C-alpha positions, -999 to 999 in steps of 0.1 A, spaced: 428 301 224 405 301 254 395 337 247 382 329 212 344 326 209 332 291 201 323 285 165 286 282 158 286 249 139 252 241 123 232 213 138 234 191 107 215 161 120 188 182 136 185 203 105 182 173 83 155 158 105 135 190 104 138 192 67 127 156 63 97 162 86 87 191 64 90 170 33 71 140 46 44 157 66 43 193 53 17 208 29 40 232 11 44 229 -27 79 215 -22 66 189 3 37 179 -20 61 175 -49 84 153 -28 54 132 -16 41 127 -51 76 118 -64 79 91 -37 45 79 -47 55 75 -83 86 57 -73 66 33 -52 42 26 -81 72 16 -102 85 -6 -74 50 -23 -71 50 -29 -108 84 -46 -104 70 -67 -76 40 -78 -97 63 -87 -126 89 -105 -104 77 -141 -112 79 -134 -149 115 -120 -148 130 -140 -119 152 -161 -143 166 -131 -162 203 -124 -156 197 -88 -145 170 -97 -120 193 -97 -89 207 -63 -99 172 -48 -101 162 -66 -69 191 -52 -49 186 -17 -64 150 -18 -52 162 -30 -18 186 0 -16 157 24 -25 134 9 1 162 9 27 169 46 21 131 54 24 129 35 57 159 54 71 145 88 60 111 80 74 128 71 107 148 104 107 116 123 100 97 106 128 93 123 161 88 89 179 109 61 163 97 33 185 61 41 177 69 43 140 85 8 142 53 -6 157 31 6 129 19 -22 106 30 -3 75 66 0 88 67 -36 100 55 -47 66 81 -26 48 108 -43 69 96 -77 59 95 -67 23 131 -54 26 142 -87 41 127 -106 11 147 -82 -12 180 -86 6 179 -124 7 157 -133 -22 171 -169 -24 163 -178 12 130 -159 14 118 -166 -21 85 -182 -10 76 -151 8 81 -128 -21 43 -126 -26 42 -103 5 59 -76 -15 26 -68 -32 13 -56 2 33 -25 -6 3 -14 -26 -18 -15 5 8 6 25 8 30 -4 -29 34 -2 -26 45 34 -7 77 25 -29 108 30 -13 127 1 -29 104 -24 -64 110 -12 -58 147 -7 -49 150 -44 -78 126 -53 -103 149 -35 -93 177 -58 -104 158 -89 -139 154 -102 -138 118 -90 -137 129 -53 -171 114 -45 -158 79 -56 -130 78 -29 -146 48 -12 -149 29 -44 -112 36 -52 -101 24 -18 -122 -8 -24 -106 -14 -58 -71 -10 -43 -79 -35 -15 -93 -60 -40 -64 -56 -63 -39 -61 -35 -56 -92 -23 -58 -106 -59 -21 -102 -65 -10 -113 -30 -31 -145 -34 -18 -151 -69 18 -148 -56 11 -171 -27 -5 -198 -49 23 -195 -75 50 -198 -48 35 -228 -30 15 -247 -56 28 -238 -91 66 -240 -86 68 -268 -111 54 -245 -138 80 -217 -140 77 -185 -160 46 -169 -174 27 -202 -178 27 -210 -141 20 -174 -130 -10 -171 -154 -23 -205 -141 -21 -191 -106 -38 -159 -116 -65 -177 -134 -72 -200 -105 -73 -170 -81 -98 -151 -103 -121 -181 -108 -120 -189 -71 -126 -153 -59 -156 -150 -82 -168 -185 -72 -169 -194 -109 -147 -224 -102 -144 -239 -137 -125 -268 -121 -99 -272 -148 -72 -260 -124 -74 -270 -88 -50 -271 -58 -39 -305 -45 -44 -319 -11 -60 -306 21 -39 -274 21 -52 -267 -14 -88 -271 -4 -84 -249 27 -66 -222 6 -95 -223 -20 -121 -219 8 -102 -189 23 -98 -172 -10 -135 -176 -17 -146 -162 16 -123 -132 16 -128 -126 -21 -166 -125 -18 -164 -101 11 -141 -77 -9 -164 -79 -39 -194 -70 -16 -174 -41 -2 -167 -29 -37 -203 -32 -48 -214 -12 -17 -189 15 -24 -201 18 -60 -238 17 -56 -245 33 -22 -247 71 -19 -214 88 -21 -200 105 10 -179 136 14 -148 141 35 -154 169 61 -139 166 96 -165 172 123 -151 200 146 -163 182 177 -156 144 173 -135 144 141 -156 120 121 -144 124 85 -171 109 62 -206 123 60 -235 123 36 -233 152 11 -265 168 25 -258 161 62 -267 189 85 -257 172 118 -228 148 125 -243 113 129 -218 105 156 -221 134 180 -249 156 166 -226 186 159 -240 211 134 -220 208 101 -214 234 74 -203 212 45 -195 234 15 -212 227 -18 -190 209 -44 -173 231 -69 
């Protein structure tokens, strides 16, 4: 047997990791289809997170909850396999947030009050480059800043609604309590403050103040993104600055001459 040549067994783990890297970080048609498919799945999961307070008492809720947990756990594992530096990946805010979300899915009874953090998945989704790469191919590419501002505002709106529902409206289960929490959040963020629904105690007043301050800043950011001149995405060859005025000739950061192509 010693004279027989060794069998060339394929490096399955290495091959799998290389394949996952190509799918997660590549720009081939197959990689783009994979990235868009995972994006669609994430949007469905986010919709479930938003609807969770309304369906929490349904018999099938736990089955759906654990199914989503399995999907998220599988995604986390594949992202770790595709990463070239796992410790660095685990230190990224998006990964830490996904681990917290996974914990709320695995033990929903114990971490029920922290379920509102699941909506932050919308923010992590907005950090994926593939979304904005596809966006820049549409006729709305000059509205990228406004789209990002809308996502940030929407994320904050639903996170605060979930927080207020979990800690201040637990005595009003179902759709009534959630709508009350949503109504209070909107009126507070817009500083309308009708006053028919208020949060009790000092904690309620401090929460209202925080929502107003952060909400106003997000509205200002959105208004700036809508009304200020649109910028284009074009990486500066010297310093890497991405966003420039459409008619820019020089990079405002380093002075490098730019050759920004005209829009199609």
